N, C-alpha and C positions, 0 to 999 in steps of 0.2 A: 568421380566427383570433381567438379571444377571449383577452383578457389579464386574468387574475385576480390581485388583490393582497390576499391575506389579511393582517390586522394581528396575528393571534394564531395560536399553534400549533393551537388547536382549530378555528379558521376554515380553516386550511390543510388539516387532516385532513378536514374536511367538504367542502371543494372537491375534494379528491382522490377522495373517495367518490362525489361527484355527477358528476364528470367523469373517468371512467377513461381517456378519450382525451387528457387533458391531460398535459403534460410539465413537471415541476418545473424551475425555473431559479433559480440563486443567483448564482454567479460568471459563468455563461454562457460560459465559455471552451470548452466542448465543444458545448453546444446551439446557440450562435450560428453556429458553423462549419457545423453540419448545415443550419441554416436558410439561411445565406448561399449555400451551394452547392446548395440545393434538393434535398438528400438526404432530408429529412424535413419534412413539413408537418403538424404536429399540429393537432387541433381547438382546442386552447387551451394557453396557458402559465400556470403557477402561479408567480408571483414570490414567493420566500421571503425576500427581503432585509429585509422589515420586521419579522421575528421575531427579537428580540434573543437568545433562548436559543441559537439556532443559531450565533451568532457568539461564544459564550463557551466557555471550558474551565474545568474545576474538578477538584478532587482528592477522591475519596470517602474515607470513614473508613479503609478498608483500604489506601489509597494508590493505588488505581486511578485513572488519569487519564481523565476523561470529556471527550472532545474533540467539541465541537459540530460538526455536519456542515459548517457554513459558515465555520469558523475558517480564515482564509486561510493559505496556505503561508508567507507572509512572517512571520506571527506564530509559526507553529510553529518556524521557524528562529530567531527572536529570543528566544522565551519558553520553548521546550521542548527546546532542544538538549541540555541536561544530562540530562533525564529520558528523552527519546526521541531519542537521537542518530541512530539509523538512519533514522527518519522525517524528521528535520531534514536529513540528508544527501540523502535522496531528494527532499525538497521543494526543495532548492537547484538541482536539475537540471530543474525544471519550467519550461518556456517562458522568458519574459522577466520582468523585474521587474514589469511591468504585470500579467502573468498571475498571478504569485505574490502580488500584492496583491489579486487578485479571487478566484482559484480556491481550492478547498478539497478535503479528502479525500472529503467527501460526494459531490461531483461526479465524482471519479475512480471511486468505487464505483458510482454510478448509471450511468455510461457503461459500466462493466465491460469496457473494452478490455483485451485481453491485454497491451498495451504501456503501460498506466498506470504511472506512475513509482512510486507509493506501494504498489502491490500486493505486490511481493516482501517488503517490510518487514512489511506487515500479516500475511501468512501466516507469515513466519519468527518473528514475535514473538507469534503466537497471539492477535491482536486479535479483538475481538468487535464486531459491528455491531448497534446497537440501532435497530429500526424500529418504527413504530406505525401503526395504522389506527384510524379512528373506531369501527368495529364491534367489533374484537377486542382493542384496547389494544396494549400493548407486548410485543414478543418480541425475543429476541436470536439472532443467527446467527453462528457462528464464521466467521472469514474463510476458513478452508479449505473451508467449505461454501457460501460466498456466491456463488461464480462457477460458472455452469452451462454456459457456452459463450461463443463470441465475442459480446461485447456483450449477454450475457444474465446476469441475476442471479436470486437466489432470492426476490426480493420479490414480493408479490402486487400486483395492479393498484391497490389502494386504500391501499397503504402508502407512507410517506415515511421517509427516513433521518433519524433524530433525532441520533444521536451514535455515536462510535466509542470503545470502551473498551479501554484499553491499560495494561499493567503498566509501571511505571517500569523502566528498564534493570536487569538483574540481572548485568550484565557487559558487556564491550565489544560494540559493534555496528558493522557496516560495510555500505556500499552501493556498488555500482559499476554503471555504465551505459555501453554503447557505442552511439554514433550515427554517422551519416554525416558529422557535423561536430561542433564542440565546444559549440554552444549552440543553444537553440530547435529541438530536434530530437526526433522520435519515436524511441524506443529500438529499436535492432536487437535487442538483448537486454539484460537487466539481472539483477542478483543481489544478495541481501541475506543476511547471516549475523549471528546473534545468539548470544552465549555466555551461558548461565545458570550462573555459576560455582558457586553454592551447590548447585544440583541436579545439576551436572555434565551438563548437556544442551546441545545445539546446535540452533539453528533455521536452516534454509536455504531461502530463497524464490527461485523462478525467475520472471522476467518476460519477456514477448515471445518465448517459445520453445515455446509450446504453445497450444492453443485457449483455455486459461485460465491465470492465474497458478497456480503449484503449488509444493508443498514437495518437497524431495528427501529423502524419509524414510530411504532406505537410506544415503545419504551422512551424514545426521545421526547415525544409530546407530553407524555405523562410526567416525566421528571422535570422538564422545563417549567411545567405549571406548579410543581410542588416545591422546588428549591426556594429558600428564603433570600431571593436576590436583593431585597431592599435592606436587609440587616446583616448582621454577622453571626446569625444563629448557626448552631451545629446542624449537621445533616441528620434528619430523623431516621433512625435505623429501619423503621417500617417503610419509609420511602425507598431507601437503598435496597431493601429486600424485594419490594415490589418491582423496582427497576430490574433487578436480576431475573425475576420471574418472567418479565415481559421480554427481556433479551433472549432468554432460553426458549420462549415460545416462538420467537421470530426465526429460530434456526430450523434447518431441515437436515439433521445429520444422518449418517449411516454407520453401520457396524463395519469395521475393517481391522487390519492387523495392528493398527495403532491404538484403537479404542472402540468402545461400543457407542451407539447413539445415545443411550441413557447416560453414560459417563460424560459425553460431550455436553449434553444439556445441563447436567449438574455443574460441570466445570465452568460453563459460560455464566451461569447464574452467580457463582462465587466470584469469578473474575470481574463481572460487571459491578457487583456490589462493592468489591474492594477498590477497583479503579475509580469509581465514582467517589468513594470516600476519600481516597488519596487526592483526587483533583479538587474536591471541595475544601479539604484541609489546606491545600496550597493556596486556594483562593482566599480563604480566611487569613492566612499568614500575610499575603500581599496586601489585604485590606488594612491589617493592623499596622503595617509599615507606612501607610499613607498619612 
């Protein structure tokens, strides 16, 4: 197995084009597991750690946050929790401190596991993934179109993930995850909710309960119509309950070693109800301070 170490982004794209059998590696928190258990033996690895741009984040003129693919979870938590609270919450649930210091969202996207912790937030907040190839240049893929199946994504063989584009929060965001223990665990299921107060919209993202991460579109439309956006009213428990039911119905879970399909559906309904309640209470508190 060859080990390629490009020093620039252009060199990385050239290496990817020349070696379509190569696997990109940055944090290595997913790739090294596959190698250590001999589940995958690629012809080459492309080490992306020497490329500074992948480890930076910036803010575009319109406010969009451009998150380099290799910005570690620990920095997302420390530096972006005010702008991207849902992503910061999800990042806190990833592995151990060592993994959070190494791994980043780009690796989560490249692996495309349905159980990836950041995926529900990315689909709920309508993130966009920026990819590039040496031959065709840059293109963008909405998060809702990025996942094609279990560990399959929409990238071509000569493309690399460059950045993730995210809008700063437009209202409260929440994330919840259930695992078989409290730390360093793969999600049994997970859920993210994001309120866009100005547009009166709600985003709802489901993880580890379908072949791909997915949005609960019917639940989003229902609750956006039912929330008392004009006033400071409490969230009607019946609305929260119905929202949970619609989120559960949007999932397509399976039975596996971590949980049954029935348990996942029930857990999603509870998480959806609770996260919506937390988000609405946060919205109410912010309104009271104005």
